C-alpha positions as CSV (number, residue, x, y, z in Angstrom):
1,Y,8.4,-16.5,6.2
2,V,6.4,-14.8,8.9
3,G,9.5,-14.5,11.1
4,Q,11.5,-13.1,8.2
5,Q,8.7,-10.6,7.6
6,A,8.8,-9.5,11.3
7,V,12.6,-8.9,11.1
8,N,12.2,-6.8,7.9
9,K,9.0,-5.0,8.9
10,D,10.5,-1.6,8.1
11,K,11.5,-2.7,4.6
12,V,8.9,-2.6,1.9
13,T,9.9,-4.6,-1.1
14,Q,8.5,-4.5,-4.6
15,A,7.2,-8.1,-3.9
16,D,5.3,-6.7,-0.9
17,I,3.8,-4.0,-3.1
18,N,2.8,-6.4,-5.9
19,Q,1.5,-9.1,-3.7
20,P,-2.2,-9.7,-4.6
21,T,-4.8,-8.9,-2.0
22,G,-7.8,-10.3,-3.7
23,K,-9.2,-6.8,-4.2
24,A,-9.1,-4.4,-7.1
25,A,-6.0,-4.6,-9.2
26,M,-3.1,-2.3,-8.2
27,P,-1.2,-0.4,-10.9
28,T,1.8,-2.3,-12.1
29,S,3.7,0.3,-14.1
30,G,4.1,4.0,-14.6
31,A,3.5,7.0,-12.4
32,A,0.5,5.4,-10.7
33,A,2.6,2.4,-9.6
34,D,5.3,4.7,-8.3
35,N,2.7,6.7,-6.3
36,F,1.2,3.5,-4.9
37,A,4.7,2.3,-3.8
38,E,5.4,5.7,-2.2
39,A,2.0,5.6,-0.4
40,I,2.7,2.1,0.9
41,E,6.1,3.2,2.2
42,A,4.5,6.2,3.9
43,L,1.8,4.1,5.5
44,T,4.3,1.5,6.8
45,A,6.3,4.5,8.2
46,L,3.1,5.3,10.1
47,G,3.1,1.8,11.6
48,Y,0.8,-0.1,9.3
49,S,2.0,-3.4,7.7
50,A,2.6,-3.5,4.0
51,I,-0.4,-5.9,3.8
52,E,-2.7,-3.4,5.6
53,A,-1.4,-0.6,3.4
54,R,-1.9,-2.6,0.2
55,D,-5.4,-3.7,1.3
56,A,-6.5,-0.1,2.1
57,L,-5.0,1.2,-1.2
58,S,-6.9,-1.5,-3.1
59,H,-10.1,0.3,-2.0
60,V,-9.1,3.6,-3.6
61,E,-11.0,4.2,-6.7
62,D,-8.8,6.9,-8.2
63,K,-5.7,4.9,-9.1
64,D,-4.1,7.9,-10.7
65,A,-4.4,10.1,-7.6
66,P,-1.3,11.9,-6.2
67,V,0.6,10.3,-3.3
68,D,-0.9,12.6,-0.6
69,E,-4.4,11.8,-1.8
70,L,-3.7,8.1,-1.9
71,I,-2.5,8.2,1.7
72,R,-5.5,10.2,2.8
73,L,-7.9,7.9,1.0
74,A,-6.2,4.8,2.4
75,L,-6.3,6.1,5.9
76,R,-10.0,6.8,5.4
77,A,-10.5,3.3,4.1
78,M,-8.7,1.8,7.2
79,A,-10.8,3.9,9.5
80,G,-14.0,2.5,7.9
81,M,-12.8,-1.2,8.1
């Protein structure tokens, strides 16, 4: 599976987004879930793995934040890790 993940590193699937990280629950439906999916895609476009992006987003307390705010907070969380 790891080799397959390396081949498809630029593709973020719904399974990647929903994969549990052991942290706070991620939104699973509605606008918040769409925002999280878009934030994960943006973070992976910046070179972070989907796992890193999901982990950073799990630290965001405001689950209803707009996409740009989610990205900013996730980047801040990654800087502090």
